[in-house]
PyMOL Python script that loads the backbone (N, CA, C, O; Angstrom):
from pymol import cmd

cmd.read_pdbstr("""\
ATOM      1  N   UNK A   1     -52.957 100.262  39.143  1.00  0.00           N
ATOM      2  CA  UNK A   1     -52.910 100.565  37.682  1.00  0.00           C
ATOM      3  C   UNK A   1     -53.128  99.304  36.784  1.00  0.00           C
ATOM      4  O   UNK A   1     -52.462  98.299  37.028  1.00  0.00           O
ATOM      5  N   UNK A   2     -53.926  99.308  35.873  1.00  0.00           N
ATOM      6  CA  UNK A   2     -54.241  97.916  35.115  1.00  0.00           C
ATOM      7  C   UNK A   2     -52.811  97.541  34.330  1.00  0.00           C
ATOM      8  O   UNK A   2     -52.000  98.405  33.996  1.00  0.00           O
ATOM      9  N   UNK A   3     -52.648  96.185  34.105  1.00  0.00           N
ATOM     10  CA  UNK A   3     -51.578  95.865  33.414  1.00  0.00           C
ATOM     11  C   UNK A   3     -51.874  96.063  31.867  1.00  0.00           C
ATOM     12  O   UNK A   3     -53.019  96.101  31.418  1.00  0.00           O
ATOM     13  N   UNK A   4     -50.722  96.187  31.095  1.00  0.00           N
ATOM     14  CA  UNK A   4     -50.865  96.536  29.686  1.00  0.00           C
ATOM     15  C   UNK A   4     -51.531  95.476  28.942  1.00  0.00           C
ATOM     16  O   UNK A   4     -51.197  94.308  29.146  1.00  0.00           O
ATOM     17  N   UNK A   5     -52.487  95.782  28.056  1.00  0.00           N
ATOM     18  CA  UNK A   5     -53.346  94.662  27.499  1.00  0.00           C
ATOM     19  C   UNK A   5     -52.557  94.341  26.213  1.00  0.00           C
ATOM     20  O   UNK A   5     -52.252  95.310  25.518  1.00  0.00           O
ATOM     21  N   UNK A   6     -52.205  93.169  25.822  1.00  0.00           N
ATOM     22  CA  UNK A   6     -51.585  92.746  24.554  1.00  0.00           C
ATOM     23  C   UNK A   6     -52.604  92.806  23.501  1.00  0.00           C
ATOM     24  O   UNK A   6     -53.796  92.607  23.732  1.00  0.00           O
ATOM     25  N   UNK A   7     -52.094  93.101  22.258  1.00  0.00           N
ATOM     26  CA  UNK A   7     -53.089  92.986  21.134  1.00  0.00           C
ATOM     27  C   UNK A   7     -53.801  91.541  21.069  1.00  0.00           C
ATOM     28  O   UNK A   7     -54.990  91.469  20.758  1.00  0.00           O
ATOM     29  N   UNK A   8     -53.106  90.488  21.347  1.00  0.00           N
ATOM     30  CA  UNK A   8     -53.549  89.124  21.383  1.00  0.00           C
ATOM     31  C   UNK A   8     -54.745  89.020  22.301  1.00  0.00           C
ATOM     32  O   UNK A   8     -55.827  88.512  22.005  1.00  0.00           O
ATOM     33  N   UNK A   9     -54.397  89.584  23.488  1.00  0.00           N
ATOM     34  CA  UNK A   9     -55.534  89.443  24.589  1.00  0.00           C
ATOM     35  C   UNK A   9     -56.767  90.248  24.288  1.00  0.00           C
ATOM     36  O   UNK A   9     -57.871  89.789  24.583  1.00  0.00           O
ATOM     37  N   UNK A  10     -56.633  91.492  23.682  1.00  0.00           N
ATOM     38  CA  UNK A  10     -57.696  92.334  23.226  1.00  0.00           C
ATOM     39  C   UNK A  10     -58.431  91.634  22.162  1.00  0.00           C
ATOM     40  O   UNK A  10     -59.653  91.552  22.282  1.00  0.00           O
ATOM     41  N   UNK A  11     -57.775  91.047  20.999  1.00  0.00           N
ATOM     42  CA  UNK A  11     -58.544  90.478  20.012  1.00  0.00           C
ATOM     43  C   UNK A  11     -59.281  89.157  20.394  1.00  0.00           C
ATOM     44  O   UNK A  11     -60.324  88.797  19.848  1.00  0.00           O
ATOM     45  N   UNK A  12     -58.617  88.442  21.421  1.00  0.00           N
ATOM     46  CA  UNK A  12     -59.316  87.284  21.941  1.00  0.00           C
ATOM     47  C   UNK A  12     -60.624  87.762  22.673  1.00  0.00           C
ATOM     48  O   UNK A  12     -61.700  87.183  22.526  1.00  0.00           O
ATOM     49  N   UNK A  13     -60.452  88.830  23.447  1.00  0.00           N
ATOM     50  CA  UNK A  13     -61.692  89.247  24.139  1.00  0.00           C
ATOM     51  C   UNK A  13     -62.725  89.861  23.236  1.00  0.00           C
ATOM     52  O   UNK A  13     -63.917  89.685  23.490  1.00  0.00           O
ATOM     53  N   UNK A  14     -62.331  90.596  22.159  1.00  0.00           N
ATOM     54  CA  UNK A  14     -63.286  90.967  21.066  1.00  0.00           C
ATOM     55  C   UNK A  14     -64.032  89.786  20.416  1.00  0.00           C
ATOM     56  O   UNK A  14     -65.220  89.818  20.094  1.00  0.00           O
ATOM     57  N   UNK A  15     -63.229  88.779  20.267  1.00  0.00           N
ATOM     58  CA  UNK A  15     -63.762  87.497  19.548  1.00  0.00           C
ATOM     59  C   UNK A  15     -64.943  86.837  20.573  1.00  0.00           C
ATOM     60  O   UNK A  15     -66.010  86.429  20.112  1.00  0.00           O
ATOM     61  N   UNK A  16     -64.681  86.793  21.752  1.00  0.00           N
ATOM     62  CA  UNK A  16     -65.481  86.336  22.846  1.00  0.00           C
ATOM     63  C   UNK A  16     -66.790  87.100  22.764  1.00  0.00           C
ATOM     64  O   UNK A  16     -67.861  86.524  22.574  1.00  0.00           O
ATOM     65  N   UNK A  17     -66.679  88.365  22.906  1.00  0.00           N
ATOM     66  CA  UNK A  17     -67.807  89.328  22.946  1.00  0.00           C
ATOM     67  C   UNK A  17     -68.574  89.225  21.685  1.00  0.00           C
ATOM     68  O   UNK A  17     -69.803  89.189  21.731  1.00  0.00           O
ATOM     69  N   UNK A  18     -67.905  89.174  20.512  1.00  0.00           N
ATOM     70  CA  UNK A  18     -68.668  89.196  19.182  1.00  0.00           C
ATOM     71  C   UNK A  18     -69.504  87.840  18.972  1.00  0.00           C
ATOM     72  O   UNK A  18     -70.601  87.777  18.416  1.00  0.00           O
ATOM     73  N   UNK A  19     -68.818  86.821  19.492  1.00  0.00           N
ATOM     74  CA  UNK A  19     -69.532  85.526  19.354  1.00  0.00           C
ATOM     75  C   UNK A  19     -70.772  85.464  20.445  1.00  0.00           C
ATOM     76  O   UNK A  19     -71.884  85.002  20.190  1.00  0.00           O
ATOM     77  N   UNK A  20     -70.410  85.952  21.553  1.00  0.00           N
ATOM     78  CA  UNK A  20     -71.563  86.044  22.587  1.00  0.00           C
ATOM     79  C   UNK A  20     -72.628  86.803  22.108  1.00  0.00           C
ATOM     80  O   UNK A  20     -73.779  86.369  22.140  1.00  0.00           O
ATOM     81  N   UNK A  21     -72.324  87.968  21.641  1.00  0.00           N
ATOM     82  CA  UNK A  21     -73.536  88.854  21.199  1.00  0.00           C
ATOM     83  C   UNK A  21     -74.345  88.406  20.063  1.00  0.00           C
ATOM     84  O   UNK A  21     -75.546  88.647  19.944  1.00  0.00           O
ATOM     85  N   UNK A  22     -73.629  87.745  19.236  1.00  0.00           N
ATOM     86  CA  UNK A  22     -74.229  87.095  17.946  1.00  0.00           C
ATOM     87  C   UNK A  22     -75.355  86.034  18.478  1.00  0.00           C
ATOM     88  O   UNK A  22     -76.414  85.823  17.886  1.00  0.00           O
ATOM     89  N   UNK A  23     -74.996  85.471  19.560  1.00  0.00           N
ATOM     90  CA  UNK A  23     -75.885  84.337  20.092  1.00  0.00           C
ATOM     91  C   UNK A  23     -76.813  84.943  21.004  1.00  0.00           C
ATOM     92  O   UNK A  23     -77.652  84.195  21.506  1.00  0.00           O
ATOM     93  N   UNK A  24     -76.821  86.258  21.338  1.00  0.00           N
ATOM     94  CA  UNK A  24     -77.753  86.975  22.189  1.00  0.00           C
ATOM     95  C   UNK A  24     -77.601  86.562  23.584  1.00  0.00           C
ATOM     96  O   UNK A  24     -78.610  86.487  24.284  1.00  0.00           O
ATOM     97  N   UNK A  25     -76.451  86.287  24.061  1.00  0.00           N
ATOM     98  CA  UNK A  25     -76.080  85.869  25.491  1.00  0.00           C
ATOM     99  C   UNK A  25     -75.638  87.047  26.256  1.00  0.00           C
ATOM    100  O   UNK A  25     -75.037  87.951  25.677  1.00  0.00           O
ATOM    101  N   UNK A  26     -75.899  87.103  27.545  1.00  0.00           N
ATOM    102  CA  UNK A  26     -75.287  88.007  28.429  1.00  0.00           C
ATOM    103  C   UNK A  26     -73.996  87.436  28.979  1.00  0.00           C
ATOM    104  O   UNK A  26     -73.736  86.242  28.833  1.00  0.00           O
ATOM    105  N   UNK A  27     -73.188  88.264  29.604  1.00  0.00           N
ATOM    106  CA  UNK A  27     -71.936  87.648  30.221  1.00  0.00           C
ATOM    107  C   UNK A  27     -72.262  86.523  31.309  1.00  0.00           C
ATOM    108  O   UNK A  27     -71.541  85.562  31.576  1.00  0.00           O
ATOM    109  N   UNK A  28     -73.429  86.824  31.849  1.00  0.00           N
ATOM    110  CA  UNK A  28     -73.813  85.996  32.972  1.00  0.00           C
ATOM    111  C   UNK A  28     -74.297  84.667  32.335  1.00  0.00           C
ATOM    112  O   UNK A  28     -73.957  83.581  32.804  1.00  0.00           O
ATOM    113  N   UNK A  29     -75.054  84.779  31.317  1.00  0.00           N
ATOM    114  CA  UNK A  29     -75.499  83.417  30.557  1.00  0.00           C
ATOM    115  C   UNK A  29     -74.320  82.681  30.017  1.00  0.00           C
ATOM    116  O   UNK A  29     -74.272  81.456  30.125  1.00  0.00           O
ATOM    117  N   UNK A  30     -73.379  83.351  29.449  1.00  0.00           N
ATOM    118  CA  UNK A  30     -72.268  82.700  28.921  1.00  0.00           C
ATOM    119  C   UNK A  30     -71.422  82.104  30.107  1.00  0.00           C
ATOM    120  O   UNK A  30     -70.874  81.011  29.964  1.00  0.00           O
ATOM    121  N   UNK A  31     -71.324  82.747  31.160  1.00  0.00           N
ATOM    122  CA  UNK A  31     -70.597  82.230  32.306  1.00  0.00           C
ATOM    123  C   UNK A  31     -71.201  80.922  32.881  1.00  0.00           C
ATOM    124  O   UNK A  31     -70.467  79.990  33.210  1.00  0.00           O
ATOM    125  N   UNK A  32     -72.609  80.866  33.001  1.00  0.00           N
ATOM    126  CA  UNK A  32     -73.223  79.760  33.372  1.00  0.00           C
ATOM    127  C   UNK A  32     -73.099  78.618  32.370  1.00  0.00           C
ATOM    128  O   UNK A  32     -72.864  77.494  32.814  1.00  0.00           O
ATOM    129  N   UNK A  33     -73.253  78.827  30.904  1.00  0.00           N
ATOM    130  CA  UNK A  33     -73.055  77.787  30.125  1.00  0.00           C
ATOM    131  C   UNK A  33     -71.690  77.258  29.964  1.00  0.00           C
ATOM    132  O   UNK A  33     -71.504  76.149  29.465  1.00  0.00           O
ATOM    133  N   UNK A  34     -70.664  78.062  30.397  1.00  0.00           N
ATOM    134  CA  UNK A  34     -69.232  77.669  30.243  1.00  0.00           C
ATOM    135  C   UNK A  34     -68.656  77.190  31.517  1.00  0.00           C
ATOM    136  O   UNK A  34     -67.576  76.601  31.561  1.00  0.00           O
ATOM    137  N   UNK A  35     -69.488  77.483  32.702  1.00  0.00           N
ATOM    138  CA  UNK A  35     -68.883  77.089  34.048  1.00  0.00           C
ATOM    139  C   UNK A  35     -67.926  78.163  34.520  1.00  0.00           C
ATOM    140  O   UNK A  35     -67.112  77.914  35.409  1.00  0.00           O
ATOM    141  N   UNK A  36     -68.002  79.285  33.977  1.00  0.00           N
ATOM    142  CA  UNK A  36     -67.087  80.360  34.397  1.00  0.00           C
ATOM    143  C   UNK A  36     -67.755  81.615  35.100  1.00  0.00           C
ATOM    144  O   UNK A  36     -68.909  81.850  34.744  1.00  0.00           O
ATOM    145  N   UNK A  37     -67.288  82.309  35.885  1.00  0.00           N
ATOM    146  CA  UNK A  37     -67.814  83.413  36.577  1.00  0.00           C
ATOM    147  C   UNK A  37     -68.085  84.451  35.546  1.00  0.00           C
ATOM    148  O   UNK A  37     -67.269  84.581  34.633  1.00  0.00           O
ATOM    149  N   UNK A  38     -69.119  85.187  35.593  1.00  0.00           N
ATOM    150  CA  UNK A  38     -69.434  86.376  34.684  1.00  0.00           C
ATOM    151  C   UNK A  38     -68.333  87.486  34.884  1.00  0.00           C
ATOM    152  O   UNK A  38     -68.074  88.198  33.914  1.00  0.00           O
ATOM    153  N   UNK A  39     -67.717  87.669  35.984  1.00  0.00           N
ATOM    154  CA  UNK A  39     -66.701  88.588  36.191  1.00  0.00           C
ATOM    155  C   UNK A  39     -65.386  88.133  35.320  1.00  0.00           C
ATOM    156  O   UNK A  39     -64.641  88.964  34.800  1.00  0.00           O
ATOM    157  N   UNK A  40     -65.215  86.905  35.235  1.00  0.00           N
ATOM    158  CA  UNK A  40     -64.119  86.406  34.478  1.00  0.00           C
ATOM    159  C   UNK A  40     -64.336  86.592  33.045  1.00  0.00           C
ATOM    160  O   UNK A  40     -63.370  86.888  32.341  1.00  0.00           O
ATOM    161  N   UNK A  41     -65.575  86.440  32.505  1.00  0.00           N
ATOM    162  CA  UNK A  41     -66.012  86.746  31.227  1.00  0.00           C
ATOM    163  C   UNK A  41     -65.715  88.144  30.819  1.00  0.00           C
ATOM    164  O   UNK A  41     -65.166  88.452  29.762  1.00  0.00           O
ATOM    165  N   UNK A  42     -66.087  88.899  31.661  1.00  0.00           N
ATOM    166  CA  UNK A  42     -65.839  90.435  31.471  1.00  0.00           C
ATOM    167  C   UNK A  42     -64.455  90.819  31.423  1.00  0.00           C
ATOM    168  O   UNK A  42     -64.119  91.725  30.660  1.00  0.00           O
ATOM    169  N   UNK A  43     -63.468  90.134  32.275  1.00  0.00           N
ATOM    170  CA  UNK A  43     -62.122  90.470  32.127  1.00  0.00           C
ATOM    171  C   UNK A  43     -61.482  89.930  31.071  1.00  0.00           C
ATOM    172  O   UNK A  43     -60.497  90.524  30.633  1.00  0.00           O
ATOM    173  N   UNK A  44     -61.901  88.762  30.493  1.00  0.00           N
ATOM    174  CA  UNK A  44     -61.469  88.185  29.248  1.00  0.00           C
ATOM    175  C   UNK A  44     -61.912  89.130  28.077  1.00  0.00           C
ATOM    176  O   UNK A  44     -61.092  89.408  27.201  1.00  0.00           O
ATOM    177  N   UNK A  45     -63.060  89.581  28.042  1.00  0.00           N
ATOM    178  CA  UNK A  45     -63.580  90.290  26.914  1.00  0.00           C
ATOM    179  C   UNK A  45     -62.887  91.749  26.906  1.00  0.00           C
ATOM    180  O   UNK A  45     -62.750  92.361  25.846  1.00  0.00           O
ATOM    181  N   UNK A  46     -62.476  92.252  28.094  1.00  0.00           N
ATOM    182  CA  UNK A  46     -61.679  93.529  28.021  1.00  0.00           C
ATOM    183  C   UNK A  46     -60.150  93.319  27.785  1.00  0.00           C
ATOM    184  O   UNK A  46     -59.376  94.273  27.865  1.00  0.00           O
ATOM    185  N   UNK A  47     -59.765  92.160  27.519  1.00  0.00           N
ATOM    186  CA  UNK A  47     -58.333  91.737  27.400  1.00  0.00           C
ATOM    187  C   UNK A  47     -57.575  91.860  28.427  1.00  0.00           C
ATOM    188  O   UNK A  47     -56.370  92.047  28.261  1.00  0.00           O
ATOM    189  N   UNK A  48     -58.154  91.777  29.756  1.00  0.00           N
ATOM    190  CA  UNK A  48     -57.418  92.088  30.951  1.00  0.00           C
ATOM    191  C   UNK A  48     -56.748  90.652  31.554  1.00  0.00           C
ATOM    192  O   UNK A  48     -55.710  90.568  32.210  1.00  0.00           O
ATOM    193  N   UNK A  49     -57.557  89.657  31.181  1.00  0.00           N
ATOM    194  CA  UNK A  49     -57.087  88.215  31.592  1.00  0.00           C
ATOM    195  C   UNK A  49     -56.525  87.373  30.522  1.00  0.00           C
ATOM    196  O   UNK A  49     -56.956  87.408  29.370  1.00  0.00           O
ATOM    197  N   UNK A  50     -55.579  86.631  30.904  1.00  0.00           N
ATOM    198  CA  UNK A  50     -55.020  85.562  30.066  1.00  0.00           C
ATOM    199  C   UNK A  50     -55.684  84.203  30.236  1.00  0.00           C
ATOM    200  O   UNK A  50     -55.311  83.459  31.143  1.00  0.00           O
ATOM    201  N   UNK A  51     -56.653  83.853  29.399  1.00  0.00           N
ATOM    202  CA  UNK A  51     -57.445  82.714  29.379  1.00  0.00           C
ATOM    203  C   UNK A  51     -56.612  81.524  29.101  1.00  0.00           C
ATOM    204  O   UNK A  51     -55.883  81.474  28.110  1.00  0.00           O
ATOM    205  N   UNK A  52     -56.724  80.452  30.066  1.00  0.00           N
ATOM    206  CA  UNK A  52     -55.932  79.133  30.020  1.00  0.00           C
ATOM    207  C   UNK A  52     -56.582  78.319  28.879  1.00  0.00           C
ATOM    208  O   UNK A  52     -57.690  78.608  28.427  1.00  0.00           O
ATOM    209  N   UNK A  53     -55.827  77.278  28.434  1.00  0.00           N
ATOM    210  CA  UNK A  53     -56.431  76.239  27.490  1.00  0.00           C
ATOM    211  C   UNK A  53     -57.712  75.838  28.103  1.00  0.00           C
ATOM    212  O   UNK A  53     -58.713  75.789  27.389  1.00  0.00           O
ATOM    213  N   UNK A  54     -57.778  75.540  29.382  1.00  0.00           N
ATOM    214  CA  UNK A  54     -58.981  74.935  29.896  1.00  0.00           C
ATOM    215  C   UNK A  54     -60.157  75.827  29.710  1.00  0.00           C
ATOM    216  O   UNK A  54     -61.263  75.401  29.376  1.00  0.00           O
ATOM    217  N   UNK A  55     -59.861  77.179  29.956  1.00  0.00           N
ATOM    218  CA  UNK A  55     -60.924  78.202  29.801  1.00  0.00           C
ATOM    219  C   UNK A  55     -61.322  78.405  28.580  1.00  0.00           C
ATOM    220  O   UNK A  55     -62.518  78.589  28.349  1.00  0.00           O
ATOM    221  N   UNK A  56     -60.337  78.407  27.543  1.00  0.00           N
ATOM    222  CA  UNK A  56     -60.822  78.579  26.113  1.00  0.00           C
ATOM    223  C   UNK A  56     -61.809  77.448  25.760  1.00  0.00           C
ATOM    224  O   UNK A  56     -62.820  77.647  25.086  1.00  0.00           O
ATOM    225  N   UNK A  57     -61.464  76.297  26.239  1.00  0.00           N
ATOM    226  CA  UNK A  57     -62.410  75.106  25.850  1.00  0.00           C
ATOM    227  C   UNK A  57     -63.580  75.276  26.471  1.00  0.00           C
ATOM    228  O   UNK A  57     -64.616  74.962  25.886  1.00  0.00           O
ATOM    229  N   UNK A  58     -63.605  75.824  27.811  1.00  0.00           N
ATOM    230  CA  UNK A  58     -64.997  75.988  28.415  1.00  0.00           C
ATOM    231  C   UNK A  58     -65.779  77.238  27.736  1.00  0.00           C
ATOM    232  O   UNK A  58     -67.009  77.205  27.690  1.00  0.00           O
ATOM    233  N   UNK A  59     -65.077  78.314  27.222  1.00  0.00           N
ATOM    234  CA  UNK A  59     -65.730  79.295  26.664  1.00  0.00           C
ATOM    235  C   UNK A  59     -66.271  78.836  25.292  1.00  0.00           C
ATOM    236  O   UNK A  59     -67.355  79.277  24.910  1.00  0.00           O
ATOM    237  N   UNK A  60     -65.578  77.986  24.550  1.00  0.00           N
ATOM    238  CA  UNK A  60     -66.027  77.471  23.319  1.00  0.00           C
ATOM    239  C   UNK A  60     -67.144  76.495  23.499  1.00  0.00           C
ATOM    240  O   UNK A  60     -68.027  76.436  22.644  1.00  0.00           O
ATOM    241  N   UNK A  61     -67.165  75.727  24.553  1.00  0.00           N
ATOM    242  CA  UNK A  61     -68.312  74.860  24.753  1.00  0.00           C
ATOM    243  C   UNK A  61     -69.497  75.696  25.201  1.00  0.00           C
ATOM    244  O   UNK A  61     -70.619  75.381  24.804  1.00  0.00           O
ATOM    245  N   UNK A  62     -69.323  76.751  26.011  1.00  0.00           N
ATOM    246  CA  UNK A  62     -70.452  77.638  26.401  1.00  0.00           C
ATOM    247  C   UNK A  62     -71.179  78.342  25.188  1.00  0.00           C
ATOM    248  O   UNK A  62     -72.377  78.623  25.162  1.00  0.00           O
ATOM    249  N   UNK A  63     -70.143  78.609  24.061  1.00  0.00           N
ATOM    250  CA  UNK A  63     -70.663  79.185  22.895  1.00  0.00           C
ATOM    251  C   UNK A  63     -71.008  78.261  21.854  1.00  0.00           C
ATOM    252  O   UNK A  63     -71.214  78.675  20.713  1.00  0.00           O
ATOM    253  N   UNK A  64     -71.088  77.056  22.146  1.00  0.00           N
ATOM    254  CA  UNK A  64     -71.410  75.801  21.343  1.00  0.00           C
ATOM    255  C   UNK A  64     -70.590  75.723  19.957  1.00  0.00           C
ATOM    256  O   UNK A  64     -71.072  75.353  18.886  1.00  0.00           O
ATOM    257  N   UNK A  65     -69.332  76.118  20.162  1.00  0.00           N
ATOM    258  CA  UNK A  65     -68.418  76.012  18.939  1.00  0.00           C
ATOM    259  C   UNK A  65     -67.168  75.305  19.344  1.00  0.00           C
ATOM    260  O   UNK A  65     -66.952  75.018  20.521  1.00  0.00           O
ATOM    261  N   UNK A  66     -66.348  75.025  18.380  1.00  0.00           N
ATOM    262  CA  UNK A  66     -65.150  74.344  18.519  1.00  0.00           C
ATOM    263  C   UNK A  66     -64.101  75.418  19.070  1.00  0.00           C
ATOM    264  O   UNK A  66     -64.186  76.588  18.699  1.00  0.00           O
ATOM    265  N   UNK A  67     -63.067  74.982  20.001  1.00  0.00           N
ATOM    266  CA  UNK A  67     -62.102  75.970  20.310  1.00  0.00           C
ATOM    267  C   UNK A  67     -61.382  76.543  19.142  1.00  0.00           C
ATOM    268  O   UNK A  67     -61.046  77.726  19.167  1.00  0.00           O
ATOM    269  N   UNK A  68     -61.124  75.780  18.117  1.00  0.00           N
ATOM    270  CA  UNK A  68     -60.475  76.367  16.939  1.00  0.00           C
ATOM    271  C   UNK A  68     -61.322  77.406  16.244  1.00  0.00           C
ATOM    272  O   UNK A  68     -60.736  78.326  15.674  1.00  0.00           O
ATOM    273  N   UNK A  69     -62.576  77.356  16.232  1.00  0.00           N
ATOM    274  CA  UNK A  69     -63.415  78.359  15.775  1.00  0.00           C
ATOM    275  C   UNK A  69     -63.297  79.688  16.588  1.00  0.00           C
ATOM    276  O   UNK A  69     -63.253  80.789  16.039  1.00  0.00           O
ATOM    277  N   UNK A  70     -63.252  79.511  17.843  1.00  0.00           N
ATOM    278  CA  UNK A  70     -62.991  80.753  18.803  1.00  0.00           C
ATOM    279  C   UNK A  70     -61.650  81.346  18.494  1.00  0.00           C
ATOM    280  O   UNK A  70     -61.556  82.557  18.297  1.00  0.00           O
ATOM    281  N   UNK A  71     -60.552  80.509  18.438  1.00  0.00           N
ATOM    282  CA  UNK A  71     -59.159  81.051  18.020  1.00  0.00           C
ATOM    283  C   UNK A  71     -59.211  81.754  16.625  1.00  0.00           C
ATOM    284  O   UNK A  71     -58.711  82.861  16.423  1.00  0.00           O
ATOM    285  N   UNK A  72     -59.809  81.071  15.758  1.00  0.00           N
ATOM    286  CA  UNK A  72     -59.797  81.538  14.379  1.00  0.00           C
ATOM    287  C   UNK A  72     -60.525  82.965  14.389  1.00  0.00           C
ATOM    288  O   UNK A  72     -60.064  83.858  13.678  1.00  0.00           O
ATOM    289  N   UNK A  73     -61.613  83.184  15.155  1.00  0.00           N
ATOM    290  CA  UNK A  73     -62.304  84.457  15.229  1.00  0.00           C
ATOM    291  C   UNK A  73     -61.402  85.547  15.963  1.00  0.00           C
ATOM    292  O   UNK A  73     -61.439  86.733  15.635  1.00  0.00           O
ATOM    293  N   UNK A  74     -60.644  85.088  16.914  1.00  0.00           N
ATOM    294  CA  UNK A  74     -59.653  85.959  17.559  1.00  0.00           C
ATOM    295  C   UNK A  74     -58.637  86.434  16.600  1.00  0.00           C
ATOM    296  O   UNK A  74     -58.297  87.617  16.586  1.00  0.00           O
ATOM    297  N   UNK A  75     -58.121  85.519  15.767  1.00  0.00           N
ATOM    298  CA  UNK A  75     -57.111  85.895  14.878  1.00  0.00           C
ATOM    299  C   UNK A  75     -57.648  86.722  13.864  1.00  0.00           C
ATOM    300  O   UNK A  75     -56.875  87.596  13.473  1.00  0.00           O
ATOM    301  N   UNK A  76     -58.897  86.679  13.268  1.00  0.00           N
ATOM    302  CA  UNK A  76     -59.493  87.616  12.424  1.00  0.00           C
ATOM    303  C   UNK A  76     -59.655  89.035  13.103  1.00  0.00           C
ATOM    304  O   UNK A  76     -59.423  90.095  12.522  1.00  0.00           O
ATOM    305  N   UNK A  77     -60.081  88.913  14.398  1.00  0.00           N
ATOM    306  CA  UNK A  77     -60.080  90.330  15.104  1.00  0.00           C
ATOM    307  C   UNK A  77     -58.820  90.926  15.252  1.00  0.00           C
ATOM    308  O   UNK A  77     -58.733  92.148  15.125  1.00  0.00           O
ATOM    309  N   UNK A  78     -57.721  90.173  15.528  1.00  0.00           N
ATOM    310  CA  UNK A  78     -56.310  90.779  15.613  1.00  0.00           C
ATOM    311  C   UNK A  78     -55.870  91.304  14.221  1.00  0.00           C
ATOM    312  O   UNK A  78     -55.269  92.377  14.173  1.00  0.00           O
ATOM    313  N   UNK A  79     -56.130  90.619  13.096  1.00  0.00           N
ATOM    314  CA  UNK A  79     -55.837  91.069  11.794  1.00  0.00           C
ATOM    315  C   UNK A  79     -56.583  92.410  11.449  1.00  0.00           C
ATOM    316  O   UNK A  79     -56.002  93.360  10.925  1.00  0.00           O
ATOM    317  N   UNK A  80     -57.885  92.412  11.777  1.00  0.00           N
ATOM    318  CA  UNK A  80     -58.670  93.685  11.559  1.00  0.00           C
ATOM    319  C   UNK A  80     -58.067  94.837  12.416  1.00  0.00           C
ATOM    320  O   UNK A  80     -57.934  95.963  11.937  1.00  0.00           O
ATOM    321  N   UNK A  81     -57.733  94.558  13.595  1.00  0.00           N
ATOM    322  CA  UNK A  81     -57.151  95.468  14.508  1.00  0.00           C
ATOM    323  C   UNK A  81     -55.834  96.133  13.973  1.00  0.00           C
ATOM    324  O   UNK A  81     -55.603  97.337  14.087  1.00  0.00           O
ATOM    325  N   UNK A  82     -55.011  95.244  13.388  1.00  0.00           N
ATOM    326  CA  UNK A  82     -53.749  95.661  12.743  1.00  0.00           C
ATOM    327  C   UNK A  82     -53.989  96.594  11.524  1.00  0.00           C
ATOM    328  O   UNK A  82     -53.255  97.550  11.275  1.00  0.00           O
ATOM    329  N   UNK A  83     -55.003  96.266  10.829  1.00  0.00           N
ATOM    330  CA  UNK A  83     -55.342  97.026   9.548  1.00  0.00           C
ATOM    331  C   UNK A  83     -55.802  98.466  10.017  1.00  0.00           C
ATOM    332  O   UNK A  83     -55.354  99.470   9.463  1.00  0.00           O
ATOM    333  N   UNK A  84     -56.740  98.534  11.091  1.00  0.00           N
ATOM    334  CA  UNK A  84     -57.194  99.776  11.491  1.00  0.00           C
ATOM    335  C   UNK A  84     -55.997 100.666  12.136  1.00  0.00           C
ATOM    336  O   UNK A  84     -56.010 101.892  12.026  1.00  0.00           O
ATOM    337  N   UNK A  85     -55.028 100.016  12.773  1.00  0.00           N
ATOM    338  CA  UNK A  85     -53.829 100.646  13.392  1.00  0.00           C
ATOM    339  C   UNK A  85     -53.024 101.314  12.041  1.00  0.00           C
ATOM    340  O   UNK A  85     -52.754 102.515  12.003  1.00  0.00           O
ATOM    341  N   UNK A  86     -52.717 100.480  11.065  1.00  0.00           N
ATOM    342  CA  UNK A  86     -52.036 101.027   9.893  1.00  0.00           C
ATOM    343  C   UNK A  86     -52.757 102.089   9.126  1.00  0.00           C
ATOM    344  O   UNK A  86     -52.124 102.959   8.526  1.00  0.00           O
ATOM    345  N   UNK A  87     -54.081 102.043   9.129  1.00  0.00           N
ATOM    346  CA  UNK A  87     -54.769 103.037   8.429  1.00  0.00           C
ATOM    347  C   UNK A  87     -54.803 104.484   9.153  1.00  0.00           C
ATOM    348  O   UNK A  87     -55.029 105.548   8.576  1.00  0.00           O
ATOM    349  N   UNK A  88     -54.540 104.319  10.501  1.00  0.00           N
ATOM    350  CA  UNK A  88     -54.448 105.657  11.242  1.00  0.00           C
ATOM    351  C   UNK A  88     -53.168 106.355  11.089  1.00  0.00           C
ATOM    352  O   UNK A  88     -53.095 107.540  11.414  1.00  0.00           O
ATOM    353  N   UNK A  89     -52.218 105.769  10.655  1.00  0.00           N
ATOM    354  CA  UNK A  89     -50.787 106.277  10.440  1.00  0.00           C
ATOM    355  C   UNK A  89     -50.762 107.292   9.391  1.00  0.00           C
ATOM    356  O   UNK A  89     -49.699 107.824   9.071  1.00  0.00           O
TER     357      UNK A  89
END
""", "prot")
cmd.dss("prot")
cmd.show_as("cartoon", "prot")
cmd.util.cbc("prot")
cmd.orient("prot")
């Protein structure tokens, strides 16, 4: 049974996916550019994996952005997710 995905991990994964797709990259291409396996990229995007600081830096480099930009995008995704949850109540 899969582990519970935290809102933070889901938001980070959504941010990675959003930025990857904006650049027209496949998971495999981002994996190659960042030095990470494509399966790892998929796990992060699904919010199943807890990316380390080293992996966040590699992902940001693969996306040609600063790590702070990646985290800011994740923060916006998390805020948007909270708004959606509140509007459903």
